[in-house]
Phi, psi and omega in degrees: 000129181279168182300319182297318179299316181295325178295320178297314180297318179298321180291321177296319178295327181298327181252029184297336180268000180286117185294320181294315178297320179299319179299312183291324177295320179296315178298321180297316183282345183290317187235323190302312186302315183274335176297328180293345180261006186299334178294341179266349185294142176062022175269344180257197181291315182282135180247157180208148174284123183293350176266011178295167182295161179303316181299317179294320180295317180297315179297321179297313181295324177296318178293318181299315181292330181275354185234308190242316186233122178284108183276160180302326181204162176230180187234156164272183185251019174286166183251159175051231187284356176270359180293137181238134176255126181248116182278143179281134183300323180296320178291321177302315180295319180298317180295318178296322181287336186236030185302315183298313180295319181294315179296323176296318179295318179300316179297318180299314180293323179295317179297317179301315181295314181296318181292320179295327182266355178223061186297340182275355183257116181276159170065033183299321182300325180283336179283347179264357184237134176292127186270158178266106182298330182292340184273358188283320174057046178289346179297332178292325177292322178296321177300322178297310181292328173303315181294318180296317183292340174285335183271319184203157178287155178229132182290145174284132184289321190257003179203169180291151174096178181269161174294133174281109185295344179271344183207095177209162177248154172250122181208185187270140173289304170272123188309143183297329181291351175263311183271337177057042172205169178243043180295146185299325183298339186254003183254138185208159173279146178203163178297134183301321180292317177298324179297317179292322180290325179296320178052233184253019182275143175291137180287155174290109190302310184295334182277328193238343188293321183302313180293321176301314180296322178298317179295320179294324177297318178302314182300307183293325178297316179295320179300322186275337190256338182288156178301141185302316180297316179293324180304314183290330176287316183294310191257001169068141181299326180297320180290319179302322181296318185277334184232040185294345181293340182270355182267145177273000000 
């Protein structure tokens, strides 16, 4: 037993008289240990109804592991909190040898479940992973808007007047914590103070979308219509490399 395991056991013993904790521990040991083995049920010669009692299921899995299919773990025959789960050494070694693949599979299945149950939420897979801020490269988008603002004025989406080309922020119309990407269609220039006030709130669609769409149209129109030689000077090779999908 490692130090961490002993610390957990000691902490559980420390609260052994806690009625709420006792209730949850009892519920946990009642179903979870053998339900986790249900994928192995009825794979051997002996069959069993999966709705059988806890005692019958435990006895069945112990027999199955001892005869036909080596299960990850087996049980003793004590009841409630005296129940002991014994892990098989072969399974322990297999899990240790394939930890990366197993964790990847768990994450994949978790993402599938979350996405199926939250179809209106985009980018769930990215919300479960810590992102690399260095990989975002928003400075290239700013270079694009710098070039556009030198050619023509652009209206501020969230307030009256034009964008101040000497002092503006580049940020997302739909907050990044919702879409979880830095796609060009969702990035725009805005007043720095308004950007801080907007924070992570969704914008009022009917109030602001039309002007946002107009600004995006200006951007794509300029990208498509300027002379190719001038285009590379205006919008810089670095930007072309990262957003080459918008070029004809």
